[in-house]
Structure formats: C-alpha cells, structure tokens
N, C-alpha and C positions, 0 to 999 in steps of 0.2 A: 609287297609281302603277301597281300591278300590274293593276288593272282597265283603266286607260287603255291599257296595252300589249296586253291581251287584245282590247280594242275595235279597236285599229289592226290587229291580226292578223286579226280577223274581217272587217273591211272589205277588207283585202287579199285574203283568200280569196274574198270576194264578187265582187271585180273580176276575179279570175283567169279565170272562164269567158268573160267578155266579151273579155278580151285574147286568149285562145286562139281564140275564134270570129273575131275580127277578123283574126288572122294567117292562119287557114286559108281564109277566104272570099276569093275573088278580087274585086278592085275592080269594082263595077258589077254583080255577080251578084245576081239576086233570090233571095229565100228567107231562111231562118233562119241561113245560114252553116254548116250542118252538113255534115260530110263523112263518108262511110262509114256507120258505125253510129250516129252522133249522140252520141258520148261526151261532147262538150262540153255539149250540150243536157241530157243526163242529169245531169252534174255541176252545172249551173246549177239544175236543178230540185231536186236534193237540197239544195244549199246554200240555196236560197230557202225550202224547207220548214223547214230548221234555223233560219233567221232568224225565221220566224213562230213556231216553238215557243219560242225564246229570248225573243221579244218578249212572248208570252203569260205566260211565267213571270216576267219582269221586271215587267210590269204588275201581276200578282197580288201580287208582293212589295211594290211601291210602294203599292198600295191597302191592303194589310194594315197597312203602316206608318202610312199616313194615318189609317186607322180607329182604330188604337191611340193616336194622338196626340189625337184628339178625344173619347176615352172618359172625360175627366175629370169630366163632368157626372153620370155614373152614381153618384157618391158622394153626390149630393144626394137621390137617391131611395132610400127604404128601406121594406121591408115590415115592419111592427112586429108584426103578428099576423093571424090569419084564423080564421074560423068556417065550418064546412061547413053549408050550408042545405039541401042535397039531394044527390042523387047526382052532379050536375054543376055546382051553383051554390055560390058561396062569397061571404062578406062579408069584405073585407080592410081593415085599417087601414094606411094608407100615409102616410109622412111625406115631404113635398117641401119641402126647405129648412126653414123654421120652421112650416109649415102642415101640420096633420094632417087627413086626410080619410078617410071611410069609402066604399069603392068596392064595388059589386056586380059580380061576375064570373060570367058565364054563357057557354056556348058561342056564339061569334060576337058577344058584346056585353059591353062594360064601361061601367058607368054610375056617376057620382058620386051617392052617396046622401045624404051629409051632410058639411059642412066644420065641423070642431070649432072653437069659439071659444077654448077653453082646451085646450092640448095635454095629452094624457095622459102622465104620467111612466111610462116603460117602462124596466125594468132589462134588462141584456144577455140574461138567460135568457128573459125574456118576448119580446124582439125576435126570438128564434128560434122562437117558438111553443111553448115549453115551459111557459108559465104557464097553468094551466087556468082561471084567473079572468078571462080576457080578455073573455068575453061579459058577465060581471057589470060589469066596469069600463067596457065600452062602453055598456051600458045606463045606468049611472050618469052617464056623461059626456053622453050624448044627452038624458037627461031633465033635466039641470041640477040635480041634487039635492046637489051639493057637489063637492068635489075628490076625485079618485081618488088612491090612494097606490100 
C-alpha cells in the first residue's frame, strides 16, 4: 500500500510542470509555454530525468528477481573433479542429472570427450577436488576395467 501511495505522489509530481506551464502560457501562444527564465521547463526536465533513473533501477530489480527465480536448474549441474592437462587446459568430470561426462576445457573451447556409461561414485570430499585419485578412477572408468569405488 505504501508503494501505491508513492507511485501516485510521483505521478502527481510529474503532472505538476505541465499544469504550471498550462496556466502560465496564454491561449493560442506558440512555443513551449515558458515565461521568464523557464523554471517550469527546468522542473519538467529534472523530474523527467528522475523518472528515467527510477525506471532503470526498478527494471534492474525486476530482472534480478526474475533471474533468481529461474536459477533452480543449476543444482542439476555439478563439477565432480578436474585434472590439469597443461597451463591452460583442463579435463573436467561433470554430472548433469544422472549422466556423467568428461569435458575438455581450453581457452575459447569446451568439448565433450566422453560420456560415461556407468557413473563414477564420488564422495563429497572428491566432489570438491580433494581426492588425488581422480585421474586413476577416470582412467579405470574410461577403459571399462571394472567398477570404481
């Protein structure tokens, strides 16, 4: 209710310069309806700029809210581990829903290297990259030599 009152007050302030300009200008006179130093025109200009700034802030707020609501899908994507292959290249194990895939990441390029048929069981410590045996487990899973633990 408070914001509705603020909106009505803002609209009233926006209409004020036009009302003042209409009273000051004689009927049938050409021009902007400014008298003397153009105080009404200056007030109209300042209020118009304020409306634009408020609109930009309001749209930013709305877009942030909308983006926050659609962020539920990010819980389906998890990085389970990674191995550095060079100074700027990495091999990453990613889980998307129930599917695990090995992705190669290089500057300007991301490429799927392999989709695992059997998902690798990963404990929470390994999901954060703390497990040093990730490379061995990945090699075992890709070669199909058995299950990884």
